[in-house]
SEKOLMI-399981 format. One record per residue (C-alpha): residue in three letters; z, y, x; chain. Coordinates in nm, 3 decimals, decimal comma, padded with zeros to 5 digits, m for minus. Layout:
# SEKOLMI-399981
[ALA [Z Y X] A],
...
END
This chain:
# SEKOLMI-399981
[MET [00,000 00,000 00,000] A],
[ARG [m00,073 00,353 00,122] A],
[LYS [00,225 00,551 00,250] A],
[ILE [00,208 00,919 00,161] A],
[PHE [00,574 01,012 00,117] A],
[GLY [00,751 01,152 00,423] A],
[THR [01,110 01,263 00,473] A],
[ASP [01,071 01,535 00,210] A],
[GLY [00,806 01,439 m00,044] A],
[VAL [00,431 01,442 00,016] A],
[ARG [00,290 01,696 00,258] A],
[GLY [m00,038 01,779 00,433] A],
[LYS [m00,327 02,022 00,464] A],
[ALA [m00,407 02,163 00,121] A],
[ASN [m00,728 02,038 m00,042] A],
[THR [m00,745 01,738 00,193] A],
[TYR [m00,596 01,393 00,135] A],
[PRO [m00,319 01,344 00,034] A],
[MET [m00,271 01,708 m00,071] A],
[ASN [m00,587 01,723 m00,282] A],
[ALA [m00,636 01,759 m00,657] A],
[GLU [m00,718 01,391 m00,710] A],
[THR [m00,395 01,268 m00,551] A],
[ALA [m00,188 01,537 m00,724] A],
[LEU [m00,335 01,427 m01,057] A],
[LYS [m00,235 01,066 m00,987] A],
[LEU [00,112 01,168 m00,870] A],
[GLY [00,159 01,366 m01,191] A],
[MET [00,067 01,062 m01,397] A],
[ALA [00,295 00,838 m01,192] A],
[ALA [00,588 01,080 m01,212] A],
[ALA [00,547 01,103 m01,590] A],
[SER [00,554 00,724 m01,604] A],
[ILE [00,853 00,665 m01,375] A],
[LEU [01,081 00,965 m01,425] A],
[THR [01,092 00,972 m01,807] A],
[ASN [01,300 00,747 m02,028] A],
[GLY [01,442 00,737 m02,380] A],
[ASN [01,290 00,791 m02,720] A],
[LYS [01,229 01,166 m02,715] A],
[ARG [00,971 01,429 m02,630] A],
[HIS [00,973 01,433 m02,250] A],
[LYS [00,935 01,735 m02,022] A],
[ILE [00,901 01,805 m01,651] A],
[VAL [00,963 02,138 m01,476] A],
[ILE [00,709 02,252 m01,215] A],
[GLY [00,775 02,534 m00,969] A],
[LYS [00,599 02,642 m00,651] A],
[ASP [00,610 02,875 m00,355] A],
[THR [00,355 03,149 m00,289] A],
[ARG [00,075 02,955 m00,118] A],
[ILE [m00,271 03,017 m00,262] A],
[SER [m00,325 02,640 m00,285] A],
[GLY [m00,036 02,621 m00,529] A],
[TYR [m00,277 02,692 m00,813] A],
[LEU [m00,489 02,389 m00,721] A],
[ILE [m00,194 02,149 m00,699] A],
[GLU [m00,011 02,294 m01,001] A],
[ASN [m00,308 02,247 m01,233] A],
[ALA [m00,380 01,894 m01,110] A],
[LEU [m00,017 01,786 m01,149] A],
[THR [m00,001 01,942 m01,494] A],
[ALA [m00,317 01,761 m01,604] A],
[GLY [m00,177 01,429 m01,487] A],
[ILE [00,157 01,480 m01,661] A],
[VAL [00,025 01,599 m01,998] A],
[SER [m00,230 01,316 m01,998] A],
[MET [00,070 01,083 m02,014] A],
[GLY [00,211 01,261 m02,319] A],
[VAL [00,475 01,459 m02,130] A],
[ASP [00,525 01,835 m02,162] A],
[VAL [00,527 02,067 m01,861] A],
[LEU [00,745 02,377 m01,812] A],
[LEU [00,582 02,609 m01,557] A],
[VAL [00,822 02,850 m01,388] A],
[GLY [00,591 02,990 m01,117] A],
[PRO [00,709 03,091 m00,769] A],
[MET [01,075 02,994 m00,741] A],
[PRO [01,298 02,856 m00,463] A],
[THR [01,312 02,478 m00,434] A],
[PRO [01,686 02,472 m00,519] A],
[ALA [01,613 02,680 m00,830] A],
[ILE [01,391 02,399 m00,959] A],
[ALA [01,674 02,152 m00,901] A],
[HIS [01,901 02,373 m01,113] A],
[LEU [01,642 02,450 m01,381] A],
[THR [01,560 02,082 m01,426] A],
[LYS [01,916 02,024 m01,539] A],
[SER [01,940 02,357 m01,721] A],
[PHE [01,638 02,273 m01,938] A],
[ALA [01,754 01,911 m01,985] A],
[ALA [01,420 01,805 m01,837] A],
[ASP [01,339 01,453 m01,724] A],
[ALA [01,238 01,566 m01,376] A],
[GLY [01,150 01,863 m01,159] A],
[ILE [00,858 01,906 m00,920] A],
[VAL [00,824 02,163 m00,642] A],
[ILE [00,488 02,250 m00,487] A],
[SER [00,572 02,367 m00,138] A],
[ALA [00,538 02,281 00,229] A],
[SER [00,867 02,457 00,304] A],
[HIS [00,855 02,614 00,652] A],
[ASN [00,502 02,490 00,734] A],
[PRO [00,201 02,725 00,770] A],
[ALA [00,017 02,858 00,463] A],
[GLU [m00,271 02,610 00,492] A],
[ASP [m00,030 02,322 00,429] A],
[ASN [00,125 02,229 00,098] A],
[GLY [00,352 01,961 m00,041] A],
[ILE [00,496 01,799 m00,353] A],
[LYS [00,861 01,703 m00,387] A],
[PHE [01,047 01,561 m00,683] A],
[PHE [01,391 01,591 m00,841] A],
[ASP [01,542 01,356 m01,098] A],
[HIS [01,696 01,477 m01,427] A],
[ASN [02,023 01,564 m01,250] A],
[GLY [01,850 01,782 m00,991] A],
[PHE [01,882 01,527 m00,709] A],
[LYS [01,602 01,433 m00,470] A],
[LEU [01,460 01,087 m00,527] A],
[SER [01,558 00,775 m00,338] A],
[ASP [01,310 00,594 m00,115] A],
[GLU [01,288 00,319 m00,376] A],
[ILE [01,181 00,552 m00,658] A],
[GLU [00,930 00,727 m00,434] A],
[GLU [00,781 00,388 m00,353] A],
[LYS [00,746 00,313 m00,726] A],
[ILE [00,571 00,646 m00,785] A],
[GLU [00,337 00,574 m00,498] A],
[GLU [00,261 00,225 m00,626] A],
[ILE [00,168 00,354 m00,972] A],
[ALA [m00,027 00,650 m00,832] A],
[PHE [m00,263 00,412 m00,654] A],
[SER [m00,303 00,168 m00,941] A],
[GLU [m00,501 00,209 m01,262] A],
[VAL [m00,302 00,401 m01,523] A],
[LYS [m00,415 00,380 m01,886] A],
[THR [m00,405 00,707 m02,083] A],
[ASP [m00,658 00,644 m02,359] A],
[HIS [m00,376 00,568 m02,605] A],
[ILE [m00,241 00,924 m02,557] A],
[ILE [m00,446 01,114 m02,815] A],
[GLY [m00,398 01,386 m03,076] A],
[GLU [m00,044 01,517 m03,101] A],
[LEU [00,071 01,268 m02,836] A],
[VAL [m00,095 01,470 m02,558] A],
[GLY [00,156 01,679 m02,366] A],
[LYS [00,174 02,059 m02,372] A],
[ALA [00,217 02,306 m02,087] A],
[LYS [00,385 02,644 m02,118] A],
[ARG [00,512 02,924 m01,896] A],
[ILE [00,887 02,991 m01,898] A],
[ASP [00,965 03,363 m01,891] A],
[ASP [01,343 03,353 m01,838] A],
[ALA [01,356 03,101 m01,550] A],
[GLN [01,424 03,367 m01,285] A],
[GLY [01,715 03,513 m01,480] A],
[ARG [01,870 03,169 m01,526] A],
[TYR [01,868 03,103 m01,152] A],
[ILE [01,992 03,453 m01,063] A],
[GLU [02,299 03,406 m01,284] A],
[PHE [02,356 03,054 m01,149] A],
[ALA [02,353 03,182 m00,789] A],
[LYS [02,586 03,473 m00,865] A],
[ASN [02,826 03,239 m01,041] A],
[SER [02,849 03,029 m00,723] A],
[VAL [03,070 03,306 m00,581] A],
[ASP [03,226 03,395 m00,916] A],
[ASN [03,022 03,717 m00,931] A],
[MET [03,240 03,868 m00,658] A],
[SER [03,149 04,218 m00,541] A],
[LEU [02,961 04,247 m00,214] A],
[LYS [02,995 04,624 m00,215] A],
[GLY [03,035 04,762 00,136] A],
[LEU [02,817 04,496 00,302] A],
[LYS [02,477 04,590 00,440] A],
[ILE [02,227 04,304 00,448] A],
[VAL [01,882 04,262 00,598] A],
[LEU [01,704 03,994 00,393] A],
[ASP [01,387 03,822 00,517] A],
[CYS [01,213 03,640 00,229] A],
[ALA [00,941 03,485 00,449] A],
[ASN [00,680 03,606 00,195] A],
[GLY [00,783 03,294 00,010] A],
[ALA [00,933 03,156 m00,308] A],
[ALA [01,246 03,373 m00,306] A],
[TYR [01,068 03,707 m00,275] A],
[LYS [01,162 03,813 m00,629] A],
[VAL [01,494 03,645 m00,707] A],
[SER [01,696 03,661 m00,386] A],
[PRO [01,689 04,041 m00,336] A],
[LEU [01,805 04,084 m00,697] A],
[ILE [02,094 03,841 m00,650] A],
[PHE [02,241 04,032 m00,356] A],
[GLU [02,167 04,372 m00,510] A],
[GLU [02,328 04,283 m00,844] A],
[LEU [02,645 04,182 m00,658] A],
[GLY [02,659 04,529 m00,505] A],
[ALA [02,533 04,474 m00,149] A],
[ASP [02,318 04,730 00,028] A],
[VAL [02,001 04,524 00,077] A],
[ILE [01,711 04,596 00,311] A],
[THR [01,441 04,346 00,215] A],
[ILE [01,152 04,253 00,443] A],
[ASN [00,859 04,011 00,408] A],
[ASP [00,869 04,020 00,029] A],
[LYS [00,498 04,085 m00,033] A],
[PRO [00,324 03,747 m00,044] A],
[ASN [m00,056 03,736 m00,061] A],
[GLY [m00,096 03,358 m00,073] A],
[LEU [m00,167 03,331 00,300] A],
[ASN [00,122 03,505 00,477] A],
[ILE [00,408 03,269 00,387] A],
[ASN [00,615 03,189 00,703] A],
[ASP [00,366 03,395 00,906] A],
[GLU [00,585 03,506 01,197] A],
[CYS [00,868 03,570 00,953] A],
[GLY [01,154 03,392 00,781] A],
[ALA [01,395 03,131 00,917] A],
[LEU [01,164 03,016 01,198] A],
[TYR [01,083 03,367 01,320] A],
[PRO [01,391 03,593 01,290] A],
[GLU [01,287 03,834 01,569] A],
[LYS [01,174 04,117 01,338] A],
[MET [01,489 04,080 01,131] A],
[LYS [01,705 04,106 01,443] A],
[LYS [01,551 04,442 01,530] A],
[ILE [01,607 04,578 01,180] A],
[VAL [01,971 04,462 01,179] A],
[VAL [02,029 04,668 01,492] A],
[GLN [01,820 04,961 01,366] A],
[TYR [02,016 04,994 01,041] A],
[SER [02,356 04,880 01,177] A],
[ALA [02,364 04,600 00,921] A],
[ASP [02,651 04,354 00,887] A],
[ILE [02,428 04,049 00,867] A],
[GLY [02,067 03,934 00,869] A],
[ILE [01,964 03,654 00,633] A],
[ALA [01,632 03,473 00,690] A],
[LEU [01,509 03,223 00,432] A],
[ASP [01,219 02,983 00,479] A],
[GLY [00,911 02,955 00,257] A],
[ASP [01,080 02,765 m00,024] A],
[ALA [01,427 02,915 00,038] A],
[ASP [01,617 02,589 00,073] A],
[ARG [01,724 02,677 00,427] A],
[VAL [01,872 02,983 00,592] A],
[ILE [01,922 03,118 00,943] A],
[MET [02,141 03,424 01,000] A],
[VAL [02,205 03,685 01,266] A],
[ASP [02,534 03,865 01,316] A],
[GLU [02,591 04,239 01,344] A],
[ASN [02,484 04,222 01,711] A],
[ALA [02,159 04,044 01,616] A],
[LYS [02,281 03,718 01,770] A],
[GLU [02,129 03,417 01,592] A],
[ILE [02,358 03,194 01,384] A],
[ASP [02,209 02,851 01,310] A],
[GLY [02,302 02,585 01,058] A],
[ASP [02,564 02,425 01,285] A],
[GLN [02,747 02,757 01,320] A],
[ILE [02,721 02,827 00,948] A],
[MET [02,872 02,484 00,875] A],
[ALA [03,140 02,537 01,138] A],
[LEU [03,260 02,869 00,997] A],
[CYS [03,236 02,758 00,634] A],
[GLY [03,395 02,419 00,705] A],
[SER [03,683 02,583 00,892] A],
[TYR [03,741 02,821 00,600] A],
[MET [03,720 02,541 00,345] A],
[LYS [03,972 02,328 00,536] A],
[GLU [04,209 02,621 00,564] A],
[LYS [04,187 02,676 00,187] A],
[GLY [04,222 02,304 00,109] A],
[LEU [03,866 02,289 m00,028] A],
[LEU [03,705 02,050 00,223] A],
[LYS [03,720 01,699 00,078] A],
[LYS [03,851 01,439 00,325] A],
[ASN [03,834 01,710 00,593] A],
[THR [03,479 01,593 00,661] A],
[ILE [03,141 01,760 00,715] A],
[VAL [02,823 01,553 00,680] A],
[THR [02,544 01,644 00,920] A],
[THR [02,254 01,478 01,103] A],
[VAL [02,195 01,336 01,448] A],
[MET [02,037 01,672 01,542] A],
[SER [02,358 01,876 01,518] A],
[ASN [02,496 02,008 01,844] A],
[LEU [02,764 01,803 02,019] A],
[GLY [02,958 02,126 02,065] A],
[PHE [02,984 02,149 01,685] A],
[GLU [03,141 01,805 01,671] A],
[ILE [03,386 01,881 01,952] A],
[SER [03,488 02,217 01,803] A],
[MET [03,546 02,070 01,457] A],
[LYS [03,746 01,778 01,598] A],
[GLU [03,982 02,031 01,757] A],
[LYS [04,039 02,173 01,406] A],
[GLY [04,105 01,834 01,251] A],
[ILE [03,759 01,815 01,088] A],
[ASN [03,556 01,495 01,112] A],
[LEU [03,175 01,486 01,139] A],
[VAL [02,970 01,209 00,978] A],
[ARG [02,610 01,192 01,104] A],
[THR [02,302 01,072 00,914] A],
[ASP [01,929 01,046 00,976] A],
[VAL [01,734 01,373 00,974] A],
[GLY [01,668 01,504 00,623] A],
[ASP [01,892 01,679 00,373] A],
[ARG [01,850 01,401 00,118] A],
[TYR [02,018 01,155 00,358] A],
[ILE [02,305 01,400 00,392] A],
[LEU [02,327 01,419 00,015] A],
[GLU [02,323 01,041 m00,022] A],
[GLU [02,616 01,015 00,220] A],
[MET [02,805 01,289 00,037] A],
[LYS [02,758 01,118 m00,300] A],
[LYS [02,843 00,776 m00,162] A],
[ASN [03,173 00,878 m00,002] A],
[ASN [03,275 01,176 m00,218] A],
[TYR [03,228 01,447 00,045] A],
[ASN [03,153 01,801 m00,070] A],
[PHE [03,003 01,982 00,229] A],
[GLY [02,725 01,915 00,477] A],
[GLY [02,395 02,030 00,619] A],
[GLU [02,150 02,048 00,904] A],
[GLN [02,122 02,255 01,219] A],
[SER [01,792 02,386 01,079] A],
[GLY [01,977 02,565 00,799] A],
[HIS [01,973 02,323 00,503] A],
[ILE [02,334 02,360 00,385] A],
[ILE [02,475 02,176 00,082] A],
[PHE [02,781 02,315 m00,094] A],
[PHE [02,814 02,023 m00,332] A],
[ASP [03,074 02,191 m00,554] A],
[GLN [02,825 02,472 m00,623] A],
[THR [02,481 02,306 m00,608] A],
[LYS [02,323 01,966 m00,554] A],
[THR [02,068 02,051 m00,287] A],
[GLY [02,019 02,280 00,011] A],
[ASP [02,003 02,643 m00,104] A],
[GLY [01,954 02,925 00,146] A],
[THR [02,061 03,199 m00,092] A],
[ILE [02,377 03,024 m00,211] A],
[SER [02,465 02,936 00,151] A],
[ALA [02,433 03,304 00,244] A],
[LEU [02,653 03,399 m00,052] A],
[GLN [02,927 03,162 00,067] A],
[VAL [02,922 03,323 00,413] A],
[LEU [02,932 03,671 00,259] A],
[ARG [03,229 03,564 00,045] A],
[ILE [03,415 03,456 00,360] A],
[MET [03,329 03,780 00,538] A],
[LYS [03,451 03,979 00,240] A],
[GLU [03,773 03,783 00,189] A],
[THR [03,872 03,767 00,557] A],
[GLN [03,742 04,115 00,643] A],
[LYS [03,600 03,962 00,961] A],
[LYS [03,262 04,024 01,120] A],
[LEU [03,014 03,738 01,129] A],
[SER [03,029 03,728 01,511] A],
[GLU [03,404 03,660 01,496] A],
[LEU [03,370 03,392 01,228] A],
[ALA [03,087 03,215 01,413] A],
[GLY [03,302 03,204 01,727] A],
[CYS [03,489 02,907 01,583] A],
[MET [03,250 02,672 01,768] A],
[LYS [03,111 02,662 02,118] A],
[LYS [02,760 02,527 02,157] A],
[LEU [02,670 02,278 02,425] A],
[PRO [02,340 02,372 02,594] A],
[GLN [02,061 02,208 02,395] A],
[ILE [01,691 02,179 02,474] A],
[MET [01,434 02,084 02,210] A],
[LEU [01,068 02,020 02,288] A],
[THR [00,779 01,896 02,074] A],
[VAL [00,472 01,696 02,171] A],
[ASP [00,160 01,671 01,954] A],
[VAL [00,054 01,308 01,913] A],
[LYS [m00,255 01,141 01,770] A],
[GLU [m00,048 00,869 01,605] A],
[LYS [00,319 00,782 01,579] A],
[ILE [00,337 00,482 01,811] A],
[ASP [00,673 00,301 01,818] A],
[PHE [00,853 00,433 02,128] A],
[HIS [00,957 00,077 02,214] A],
[LYS [00,587 m00,003 02,257] A],
[MET [00,573 00,260 02,533] A],
[PRO [00,782 00,107 02,816] A],
[LYS [00,758 00,408 03,047] A],
[VAL [00,889 00,638 02,775] A],
[ILE [01,185 00,409 02,706] A],
[GLU [01,250 00,372 03,079] A],
[LYS [01,261 00,751 03,121] A],
[ILE [01,491 00,797 02,817] A],
[ASN [01,733 00,533 02,948] A],
[LYS [01,734 00,693 03,294] A],
[VAL [01,824 01,033 03,144] A],
[LYS [02,104 00,877 02,937] A],
[GLU [02,240 00,715 03,252] A],
[ASP [02,230 01,044 03,443] A],
[LEU [02,412 01,228 03,162] A],
[ASN [02,689 00,967 03,186] A],
[ASN [02,827 01,018 02,830] A],
[LYS [02,849 01,395 02,883] A],
[GLY [02,549 01,473 02,669] A],
[ARG [02,301 01,327 02,421] A],
[VAL [01,934 01,230 02,411] A],
[LEU [01,743 01,200 02,085] A],
[VAL [01,369 01,129 02,066] A],
[ARG [01,209 01,095 01,724] A],
[TYR [00,891 01,165 01,529] A],
[SER [00,868 01,436 01,268] A],
[GLY [00,866 01,301 00,915] A],
[THR [00,600 01,550 00,804] A],
[GLN [00,376 01,615 01,107] A],
[ASN [00,219 01,421 01,398] A],
[ILE [00,479 01,553 01,638] A],
[ALA [00,732 01,385 01,868] A],
[ARG [01,059 01,576 01,896] A],
[ILE [01,280 01,558 02,206] A],
[MET [01,637 01,688 02,195] A],
[ILE [01,873 01,675 02,493] A],
[GLU [02,224 01,819 02,525] A],
[GLY [02,433 01,852 02,840] A],
[ASN [02,635 02,093 03,048] A],
[ASP [02,354 02,196 03,285] A],
[GLU [02,076 02,375 03,092] A],
[LYS [01,825 02,371 03,379] A],
[GLN [01,876 02,000 03,436] A],
[ILE [01,842 01,900 03,070] A],
[LYS [01,528 02,111 03,040] A],
[LYS [01,382 01,916 03,334] A],
[TYR [01,479 01,588 03,166] A],
[ALA [01,316 01,693 02,837] A],
[GLU [00,995 01,795 03,012] A],
[GLU [00,980 01,459 03,193] A],
[ILE [01,017 01,266 02,866] A],
[ALA [00,760 01,492 02,699] A],
[GLU [00,516 01,424 02,982] A],
[GLU [00,550 01,046 02,942] A],
[ILE [00,499 01,066 02,563] A],
[SER [00,196 01,291 02,615] A],
[LYS [00,038 01,038 02,853] A],
[GLU [00,073 00,748 02,611] A],
[ALA [00,046 00,897 02,260] A],
[SER [m00,152 01,222 02,280] A],
END
């Protein structure tokens, strides 16, 4: 069977397989078949980011879903976490987001939520894939049985109120924020959320044209935001990615604050207030070893999962944890929302700043990073590393040299033909040399 689902839904170059209209149509039909149950009129929420190809995918998905007798609620450009919330808010059977997250504008993707707003398990994705590539009969869906599609006008307002309620509508008056919307899905709703809570908001990259999403802006490119934070003497810079499910911040000195530091400061606050269940934070194998060491000193345990926020969420649900996230900025405050939400994560940090009357630089000082080097290598195909003896030999040699005083992680991206190399250790120059050596071996054998 074909494998089109990655670590976060289906993703690829828009208008080419698997992100073409034909496959989207089939995925819509399969989702309508798998994600609906019960004797009622079924409905699925569809949202998207600001990519021009969103129109193509949205219409194909809609056609597939309504052909199966299921209604579609179209909410337009909205953050991925907003779709998770709206799916439950509208009592829909499922939610679908059309977005390639932080990827360039020419890419697009499709990701699914179940009726509770949770991302799907591997097993359910496999069932959708199986049905999508089999023959689905629709000729019995005729007349009034055919589904309807309609635009929802109040979707933005519903999410805005939900986000504000996550901090009990507390006043943010007195805080000056620079907000980078990445010309993406949050360009309308996120500025309003912070403004309505009373913050002084300077918004940048909020004029999408269908092609400029993530274009040297947002969570992956915070350089412009850093300059504006300094220029306007702001208290904080908040950079969302294209679908606004992740966030990267900068403090008042324009020093970057990544997901590990956000989790460290929020986890420390939550433990102090008795809000951190089992005194545990769930994160991935990518999180900095310094984060783990710093939290251990505070009596906070780290549980690590595979890369991907849905694996974090699965671990949280399984063991009744309520806080976790990724170094990349996907943060899950499970008591407030059921998926990574950049805007809600930023609100939690602002709440802590407001309550403690501390600057972000001081709060983020609760952890000390270990030097970390990350490199990527473009590959033609994702060959099993164990089938490349020289690569494994080099990795093992580096591990031996680090002598348990660092970490080595080599993995493939779940969404791109890229090998990722991450090394941590006390000597930054040395670990950079190690990473380059491993990258060179991978390049020889897989590029």
